[in-house]
N, CA and C of each residue as an Amber inpcrd file, in Angstrom:
protein
   300
 -24.2800000  23.9660000 -69.5440000 -23.4980000  23.0650000 -68.7130000
 -23.6250000  23.4560000 -67.2460000 -24.6710000  23.0840000 -66.6150000
 -24.8460000  23.3060000 -65.1810000 -24.8080000  21.9680000 -64.4700000
 -23.9630000  21.8480000 -63.4570000 -23.9460000  20.6130000 -62.6730000
 -23.2400000  19.4770000 -63.3730000 -23.9640000  18.3860000 -63.5870000
 -23.3910000  17.1660000 -64.1380000 -23.0210000  17.3110000 -65.6130000
 -21.9370000  16.6720000 -65.9840000 -21.5370000  16.5820000 -67.3880000
 -22.0350000  15.2340000 -67.8700000 -22.9720000  15.2450000 -68.7820000
 -23.5930000  13.9750000 -69.1480000 -23.6290000  13.7100000 -70.6460000
 -22.8070000  14.4100000 -71.3890000 -22.7590000  14.1040000 -72.8230000
 -21.3430000  14.3010000 -73.3530000 -21.0490000  13.5900000 -74.4320000
 -19.7180000  13.7340000 -75.0360000 -19.5430000  15.1260000 -75.6340000
 -20.6330000  15.7660000 -76.0360000 -20.5390000  17.1380000 -76.5570000
 -20.0820000  18.0970000 -75.4630000 -20.6030000  17.9160000 -74.2450000
 -20.1820000  18.7640000 -73.1300000 -18.7150000  18.5250000 -72.7900000
 -18.3010000  17.2700000 -72.8210000 -16.8980000  16.9440000 -72.5540000
 -16.0130000  17.5620000 -73.6230000 -16.3920000  17.4330000 -74.8750000
 -15.6180000  18.0170000 -75.9770000 -15.5160000  19.5260000 -75.8370000
 -16.6050000  20.1560000 -75.4240000 -16.5960000  21.6130000 -75.2450000
 -15.6340000  22.0160000 -74.1380000 -15.5670000  21.2400000 -73.0840000
 -14.6540000  21.5390000 -71.9780000 -13.1940000  21.3340000 -72.3660000
 -12.9460000  20.4550000 -73.3100000 -11.5690000  20.1450000 -73.7020000
 -10.9940000  21.1510000 -74.7000000 -11.7700000  22.1140000 -75.1130000
 -11.3140000  23.1020000 -76.0920000 -10.6800000  24.3010000 -75.4010000
  -9.6970000  24.8750000 -76.0400000  -9.0790000  26.1280000 -75.6020000
  -8.5690000  26.0870000 -74.1650000  -7.9750000  24.9820000 -73.7880000
  -7.4020000  24.8450000 -72.4550000  -5.9140000  25.1650000 -72.5180000
  -5.3760000  25.7100000 -71.4370000  -3.9540000  26.0210000 -71.3400000
  -3.3970000  25.3580000 -70.1010000  -2.3720000  24.5330000 -70.2820000
  -1.6860000  23.9180000 -69.1480000  -0.7410000  24.9500000 -68.5600000
  -0.9270000  25.2700000 -67.2830000  -0.1310000  26.3260000 -66.6770000
   1.1550000  25.8210000 -66.0380000   1.0770000  24.7460000 -65.2450000
   2.2880000  24.3280000 -64.5390000   2.0960000  22.9520000 -63.9140000
   3.2150000  22.3220000 -63.6750000   3.2670000  21.1010000 -62.8880000
   4.3830000  21.3120000 -61.8830000   4.0540000  21.2020000 -60.6150000
   5.0480000  21.4200000 -59.5670000   5.2080000  20.1330000 -58.7740000
   6.4360000  19.7250000 -58.5880000   6.7310000  18.5280000 -57.8120000
   7.6510000  18.9250000 -56.6680000   7.2660000  18.5390000 -55.4650000
   8.0980000  18.8040000 -54.3010000   8.6150000  17.4770000 -53.7720000
   9.8610000  17.4720000 -53.3590000  10.4430000  16.2440000 -52.8410000
  11.4840000  16.5950000 -51.7990000  11.3970000  15.9290000 -50.6540000
  12.4190000  16.1160000 -49.6300000  13.6660000  15.3480000 -50.0340000
  14.8320000  15.9480000 -49.8850000  16.0620000  15.2240000 -50.2220000
  16.2900000  14.0800000 -49.2310000  16.8780000  13.0040000 -49.7320000
  17.2030000  11.8600000 -48.8830000  18.5720000  12.0980000 -48.2620000
  18.6330000  11.9680000 -46.9730000  19.8980000  12.1780000 -46.2710000
  20.8110000  10.9740000 -46.4800000  22.0980000  11.2460000 -46.6580000
  23.0760000  10.1670000 -46.8050000  23.0630000   9.2370000 -45.6010000
  22.7800000   9.7840000 -44.4230000  22.7720000   8.9640000 -43.2090000
  21.6740000   7.9030000 -43.2500000  20.5680000   8.1830000 -43.9330000
  19.4880000   7.1980000 -44.0490000  19.9310000   6.0470000 -44.9330000
  20.5600000   6.3650000 -46.0550000  21.0400000   5.3210000 -46.9650000
  22.0740000   4.4530000 -46.2520000  22.9690000   5.0740000 -45.5030000
  23.9810000   4.3270000 -44.7540000  23.3260000   3.4400000 -43.6910000
  22.3210000   3.9450000 -43.0000000  21.6340000   3.1690000 -41.9800000
  20.9340000   1.9590000 -42.5800000  20.3130000   2.1320000 -43.7510000
  19.6510000   1.0220000 -44.4380000  20.6870000  -0.0390000 -44.8060000
  21.8330000   0.3790000 -45.3430000  22.8930000  -0.5650000 -45.7100000
  23.3890000  -1.3300000 -44.4870000  23.6300000  -0.6260000 -43.3880000
  24.1210000  -1.2650000 -42.1670000  23.0910000  -2.2380000 -41.5940000
  21.8360000  -1.8630000 -41.6260000  20.7770000  -2.7480000 -41.1210000
  20.7290000  -4.0330000 -41.9420000  20.7980000  -3.8980000 -43.2450000
  20.7520000  -5.0770000 -44.1100000  21.9760000  -5.9680000 -43.9080000
  23.1360000  -5.3740000 -43.7030000  24.3520000  -6.1580000 -43.4800000
  24.2610000  -6.9870000 -42.1960000  23.4930000  -6.5130000 -41.2300000
  23.3420000  -7.2580000 -39.9780000  22.1720000  -8.2320000 -40.0300000
  21.4840000  -8.3050000 -41.1740000  20.4010000  -9.2690000 -41.3380000
  19.0220000  -8.7590000 -40.9550000  18.9030000  -7.4730000 -40.7120000
  17.5910000  -6.9170000 -40.3730000  16.7550000  -6.8240000 -41.6480000
  15.5380000  -7.3620000 -41.5930000  14.6240000  -7.3120000 -42.7370000
  13.8450000  -5.9980000 -42.6610000  14.0030000  -5.1460000 -43.6610000
  13.3990000  -3.8170000 -43.6480000  12.1000000  -3.7720000 -44.4470000
  11.1550000  -3.0160000 -43.9240000   9.9020000  -2.7320000 -44.6120000
   9.6710000  -1.2290000 -44.5120000   9.1650000  -0.6350000 -45.5750000
   8.8210000   0.7770000 -45.5400000   7.3200000   0.8900000 -45.3370000
   6.9110000   1.6560000 -44.3570000   5.4990000   1.8870000 -44.0860000
   5.2570000   3.3680000 -44.2930000   4.2750000   3.6810000 -45.1320000
   4.0650000   5.0730000 -45.5110000   2.5960000   5.4350000 -45.4220000
   2.3340000   6.6660000 -45.0560000   0.9820000   7.1960000 -45.1150000
   0.6420000   7.6650000 -46.5160000   1.6240000   7.6280000 -47.3900000
   1.4460000   8.0280000 -48.7730000   0.8890000   6.8520000 -49.5700000
   0.6980000   7.0350000 -50.8690000   0.2040000   5.9180000 -51.6700000
   1.3260000   4.9180000 -51.9370000   0.9620000   3.7160000 -52.3680000
   1.9280000   2.6320000 -52.4980000   3.0180000   2.9290000 -53.5290000
   2.6690000   3.5710000 -54.6210000   3.6830000   3.8900000 -55.6390000
   4.7360000   4.8370000 -55.0730000   4.3040000   5.8140000 -54.2930000
   5.2430000   6.7460000 -53.6650000   6.0970000   6.0280000 -52.6370000
   5.4810000   5.1410000 -51.8640000   6.2200000   4.3660000 -50.8680000
   7.2820000   3.4980000 -51.5420000   6.9350000   2.8750000 -52.6540000
   7.8950000   2.0250000 -53.3700000   9.0570000   2.8490000 -53.9190000
   8.7720000   4.0210000 -54.4340000   9.8400000   4.8790000 -54.9530000
  10.7680000   5.3040000 -53.8180000  10.1920000   5.6780000 -52.6750000
  11.0090000   6.0710000 -51.5250000  11.8370000   4.8820000 -51.0440000
  11.2320000   3.6920000 -50.9950000  11.9570000   2.4890000 -50.5740000
  13.1120000   2.1970000 -51.5260000  12.9110000   2.4170000 -52.7990000
  13.9870000   2.2240000 -53.7740000  15.0940000   3.2500000 -53.5600000
  14.7070000   4.4950000 -53.3730000  15.6930000   5.5730000 -53.2520000
  16.6010000   5.4200000 -52.0340000  16.1070000   4.8020000 -50.9670000
  16.9520000   4.6180000 -49.7750000  17.5990000   3.2420000 -49.7260000
  17.2870000   2.3830000 -50.7010000  17.9480000   1.0810000 -50.7740000
  17.1930000  -0.0670000 -50.1400000  15.9350000   0.1390000 -49.7630000
  15.1510000  -0.9600000 -49.1900000  14.7060000  -1.9160000 -50.2920000
  14.3650000  -1.3800000 -51.4460000  14.0410000  -2.1970000 -52.6240000
  15.2100000  -2.0420000 -53.5870000  15.7170000  -3.1600000 -54.1100000
  17.0020000  -3.1820000 -54.8000000  17.0690000  -2.5500000 -56.1860000
  16.1210000  -2.8180000 -57.0560000  16.3220000  -2.4100000 -58.4430000
  15.2300000  -1.4700000 -58.9090000  15.4620000  -0.8490000 -60.0350000
  14.4510000   0.0080000 -60.6460000  13.2280000  -0.8050000 -61.0600000
  13.4060000  -2.1110000 -61.2170000  12.3120000  -2.9810000 -61.6340000
  11.5720000  -3.5490000 -60.4330000  11.5290000  -2.7800000 -59.3230000
  10.8920000  -3.2770000 -58.1170000   9.4110000  -3.5520000 -58.3440000
   8.9200000  -4.4600000 -57.5520000   7.4880000  -4.7340000 -57.5610000
   6.9820000  -4.5220000 -56.1420000   6.0090000  -3.6710000 -55.9990000
   5.4380000  -3.4380000 -54.6780000   4.5460000  -4.6230000 -54.3450000
   4.6680000  -5.1110000 -53.1470000   3.8930000  -6.2850000 -52.7660000
   3.3110000  -6.0970000 -51.3830000   2.1910000  -6.7310000 -51.1390000
   1.5710000  -6.6860000 -49.8230000   1.9000000  -7.9440000 -49.0310000
   2.6950000  -8.8420000 -49.6030000   2.9900000 -10.1200000 -48.9590000
   4.1400000  -9.9520000 -47.9800000   3.8400000  -9.5980000 -46.7430000
   4.8870000  -9.3230000 -45.7660000   5.5800000 -10.5860000 -45.2820000
   5.0320000 -11.7530000 -45.5950000   5.6680000 -13.0010000 -45.1860000
   6.6720000 -13.5110000 -46.2120000   6.7720000 -12.8380000 -47.3460000
   7.6980000 -13.2950000 -48.3770000   9.1200000 -12.8980000 -48.0050000
  10.0800000 -13.4640000 -48.7020000  11.4780000 -13.0860000 -48.4890000
  11.8210000 -11.8010000 -49.2270000  10.9020000 -11.3560000 -50.0640000
  11.1240000 -10.1220000 -50.8060000  11.0270000  -8.9330000 -49.8770000
  11.6480000  -7.8630000 -50.2650000  11.5110000  -6.6310000 -49.5080000
  10.1490000  -6.0250000 -49.8240000   9.6010000  -5.3010000 -48.8820000
   8.2120000  -4.8860000 -48.9880000   8.0460000  -3.3970000 -48.7290000
   7.1730000  -2.7770000 -49.4800000   6.6950000  -1.4280000 -49.1630000
   5.1840000  -1.5560000 -49.0260000   4.6230000  -0.8660000 -48.0390000
   3.1790000  -0.9370000 -47.8360000   2.6670000   0.3910000 -47.3090000
   1.3630000   0.5830000 -47.4580000   0.7330000   1.7710000 -46.9220000
   0.4660000   1.5700000 -45.4330000   0.4160000   2.6650000 -44.6980000
   0.1990000   2.6060000 -43.2530000  -1.1190000   1.9160000 -42.9160000
  -2.1410000   2.1280000 -43.7270000  -3.4380000   1.4930000 -43.4610000
  -3.3240000  -0.0310000 -43.5090000  -2.5130000  -0.5540000 -44.4230000
  -2.3060000  -2.0020000 -44.5010000  -1.5400000  -2.5010000 -43.2790000
  -0.5600000  -1.7290000 -42.8420000   0.2080000  -2.1060000 -41.6600000
  -0.7030000  -2.1640000 -40.4350000  -1.5650000  -1.1560000 -40.2860000
  -2.4850000  -1.1510000 -39.1460000  -3.4040000  -2.3660000 -39.1900000
  -3.8280000  -2.7830000 -40.3850000  -4.6520000  -3.9870000 -40.5090000
  -3.8980000  -5.2150000 -40.0180000  -2.6050000  -5.2940000 -40.3480000
  -1.8040000  -6.4600000 -39.9630000  -1.5310000  -6.5310000 -38.4740000
  -1.2520000  -5.3970000 -37.8660000  -0.8350000  -5.3980000 -36.4670000
  -1.9240000  -4.9360000 -35.5120000  -2.9870000  -4.4230000 -36.0400000
  -4.0530000  -3.8900000 -35.1900000  -3.8110000  -2.4340000 -34.8820000
  -4.8740000  -1.7440000 -34.6100000  -4.7890000  -0.3080000 -34.3000000
  -4.1530000  -0.1250000 -32.9340000  -3.1630000   0.7700000 -32.8490000
  -2.5050000   1.0420000 -31.5630000  -2.7330000   2.4640000 -31.1160000
C-alpha cells in the first residue's frame, strides 16, 4: 500500500484493527445579551440574517441558538429576498453585495 488506495482489498485492510480515540467539540457559549438583542431587533421589525465564515450547517445552528431562526425544524436557505429568516455563508454574502 504505497500512495493511492485503488482496491477494495486495500480499503478493507485499512479498516481492520482501528481504535477510535476521541471526538472533541468546542463551542463558545452564547451570551444572554445576544439573545436579548435579537429579540429586541425582531420586535422593532428589523429583519435579521446571520452571515458566517463557517459552513452553512454551523451558521444555521448558531442562528437557531440565538433566535434568528425560529424552530428546530429550520431550513437553511440562500433566498435572501424571501420573508423567511436566512443564514448564509460569508462567501455568498460577498457575492450578493460585492467585495468590499
